[in-house]
N, C-alpha and C positions, 0 to 999 in steps of 0.2 A: 466455397471454401468450407472445410469441416473444422470446427473448433471445439476443444474441450476446456472446461474451466474447473480448476481444482481450487477449492475454497470458495464457497458460494454464500458468504455472508453479505454484509453491506456493500462491499466492493465487487466481488466476483458475481454475486447474484444480480446486482444492478447492471453491470456491463454485459453479462451473459444474457440477461433478460432483454435488454435493448437490442442485442444482436438477433435473438430469436424473434422478437417483435418485427424486425425488418426482414424476416424470412431466411436468415442464415441458419445453416444446420449446426446447432449447438448442443453439446451434452454437458450437463452440470454433474460434477462428481461430488456427492453429498452423503450424509449419514443420518440415521435416526429419524425422529419425527419430521424434520425438515425434508428429508428425502421422500418419506411416504406422502407428505402433502404435495410435493412437486410432482410425483408420479400420478397421484389421484386427482388433484385439483389444479395443477399448474402453478405458476408464479404470479403473485400479485405485487405490483410495484406502485407504491404511493409516493408521488414525487412532485416537488415544486415545478418540475419541468414537464409535468403531464403524467397522469396515472395510466396504468396498463394492467391487463390481466392476460398473461401469456400462457397459452396451452400447447403451442407447437414446439416444445422443447423436449429433450430427452434428459433423463436423470437416472443415475445409477451410483452404487457404491463400489463398483468393480471396474476399473479401467480396462481390464481384459475383454469385457463385453463390448467395448466401443470400437476397437480397431484403430488403425493408423489415422491420424488427423493431420491437418496442415499446420495448426498452431495450438499450443497449450498455453493458456493464461493461468498463472499461479497467483492466486489471491488469498492464500492462507495467511495466518498469523506468522510472524517472523520465525518463531521457534518450531514451526511445522514445515519449513521449507525443505529441509533435508529429507524428511519422511515423504513429502510429496514427490520429490525428485526420484526417490527409490521406487515409488508406486507407479510412476508414469511410463515405465518401460514399454508396455503394450501399445501405448499411444504413439510411439516414436517411429517414424520412417526416416529415410536418408535426408529428406528435406524439411522435416518438421521444425518449426520455429518455437522456441520456449521463451516466454517473457514473464518475469516476476514483477508484481505491482506492489511490493511491500513498502511499509514505512521504514526506510533505512537505505544503506548503501552497500550492503554485503550480500544480498540475495543472489545477484548474478553470479558471483564467485561460488556461492554454495551450490547453486544449480549446476554450474559448469563442472564442478568437481565430480558430480555424479553422472551427468548425461553428456558431458563434453562441451567445452566452451564454444566450439564452432556452431553449436545449435542455439546458443543463448544470446538474446539481445538485452541490453539494459532497458529498464522501464521504471516509470513512476506514474502516479495519478493523483488527482485531486477531486474530492467530493465529500460531503458530510452525509453519511448514510449508515444504516444499521439494520441488522436482522431484527425486525420487530416481533416476529413469531414464526412458526413453521410456515414456509412458503410465502412469507410476507417481508418485502424490503421497503424500508421507509427512507426516502431521500429528502433531507430537510434544508440543504443549503449547498452553495458552491456549484457553479456550472460544471458538469462532469467533463473531465479533461484527462487525457492520457498522452504521455510522451514516451517514445521508445527510440532506440538507436543502436547501430552496430558498434560493438566493442572490440571485435576481433578481425574485422575485414572480411567476414564470411556471410553476414546475414542481411546486408543492406537491401537487396532485392526482395527478400522475404518480408522485411519490415514494410517496404512499400506495398506489397501485396496485402498485408494485414491492414494497412491504412485504407486501401481501396475498399476492403470489406467493411470497415468501421464507418466509412463515409455514409453508409446507408442507415446507420443507427441514429435514432431520433435524439437530437440534442447533445450528442457526444462530440467534443472537440478532440481530434486525434492528430498528433504531430509526429513526424519522423525528424529527429535532430541529428546534425552532423556530429556533435559532441554531446551525447545524452547525459554524460556525467554532470554537466552544468545544471541541467534540469533536476537530476536526482539529488545533487548536493544542495541546490537552492531549496527544494522541498524539505530535505533533511535538516537544513539550518532552521527552518520554521518549526517542523513537527517535533524534533527532539527538544527544542527549547521550550515551545509552548506546552508540550506534554509534561516535561519535567517541572517547570515552574507552576503550571496549572495544578498538577497533582500535589506538589508540596504545599501549595497555598490553599488547595481545595477551592479553587476559584474558577468562575467562568471566564471566557475571553474578554467579555465586557469589564469584569472586575479587574482582571490583570492589567488591562490597558488604561483603566481609569485611575487606579491607585498609583501614585508616583513611584513608590518603593518597588512594587512588583513590576511595573513597566521598565524601570531601570534594570532590574535583575534579568528580565526577559531580554533586554537589549544586550546586556553583557554576555548572556548565554549564547545569543546569536553571534556575537562578535568572536567568541571562542571557536565556533564551528567554521566561521568564515576564515579565520587564521589557519585552522587545520586544513581546510580545503585548499587554500593557496599553497601551503607547505607540501601538500600531496600532489600538486600540479594541476589542480582543477581551478580554472580562472573564473571565479564568480564575479569579479569586478569590485571596484571600490564602493559601490552603492548597494552591495548585497544586503546588508543589514537594514538600510533604509527601505529597500523594496520589500523585505520581509515584514517590517513593521507596518508599512502601508497596507500590505495584504492582510495582516492581522486586524488592522483597523476597519477593513472592509467586511469582515465576517460578522455574522449575527452575534449580538452581545451575549445571548444565552448559550452560545456554542461551547462545547468542551471537546477534548480529543478522546479517541478510543482508548488510549492508554490510561487516561484519567478515569474514564468510566469503568474500565476493568479493575483498576486498583480500588476504586470506591466500592465496587460490588464484590470485592474479595476474590476476583478471578485472576489467574495468571495474566501478566501484561507483557508489553514489548519493551519493558525497561532496559533489558540487556542489549537490545538492538538499537536503542536510542541513546539515552544518557550513558549507558554502559559502553556502547560503541564509541562514543566521543572520548570517554576516558581511556579505553584500550588503544584506540588509534592515536590519541594524544601522546600516550606513553611510548608507542612505537616510533613516532615521528618527532619526538622532542618538543611538543607543543603543550604548554601549561594550560589546563582547562579547570581552574578552581571552582567555577560555578557548577559545571556539570559533575565534577567530582563530589561536591557537597550534595547536589540533588540526588545523585546515584546512592550515596551513603544514607541519606535520609529516607529514601523510598525503598531501599532494599529489604528492610524488615517486613514491610507489607507484602512485597513480592514473594519472599521466602515463606511467609505465612500462607499465602494463597497456594503456593506450589506444594506445601506439605499436607494440604487437605486430601483425604482419601478420594 
């Protein structure tokens, strides 16, 4: 199977690297110093699941040089999804599967609007990893996990083919779900809430769950997303918030979310795709989301400041 990965930071670089390590033909679409290091020295993975130095991968900044592939994994930031969709045309054949792995619930629709919804599977993932430097991915926690699934009745067999390929990747748990929306929204329930509360409080996960006031705020934020999901026809179950809190409690105490780290370092973040999306979807579907509305308002000045930098 030939696979292209667009967005080769902590998520795309990790999963693409593990596939290449297993001998899969993978091309990483990258830019700048990261691309040059990948081309000249390969990819270094520093991981709690085992380190690797992968040299048998391809890297380019031009999808037109790759040709048609069997699957495209889109692991860009949420605000880069539309651009990635517009650039991937040369990678697409009649049976190419496109999967977004973003923190949010809107990427599949954004991808489908450009490349056709019959190509696109829903997807989500879990791991705590980051681009530590050019050609260097650091994975510090969370067993690597991907869930995908058919959203349109056209991609199920291709989803199973991608699973078969990922089964060779060291330490990666890959699942094909009958209703992948449940996995996507369960992840969204956690990440949008932990990111918003963590960024507003400037607190680690350990601090969030230890301080009663922030833990209660986190719980309320999660409950808002659970109500929104149910209203939109996604059956998360009555224990969705309890499961998300239990998952939060299992994570390293020093952990933070990528949105937090971006805001802390003055970089554009995924605020609009997380708390912003909860607010927008809540307004569309008549669900009151006061915690996320407040988090979005409090964090927006930092986001605007980051995006106004030259």
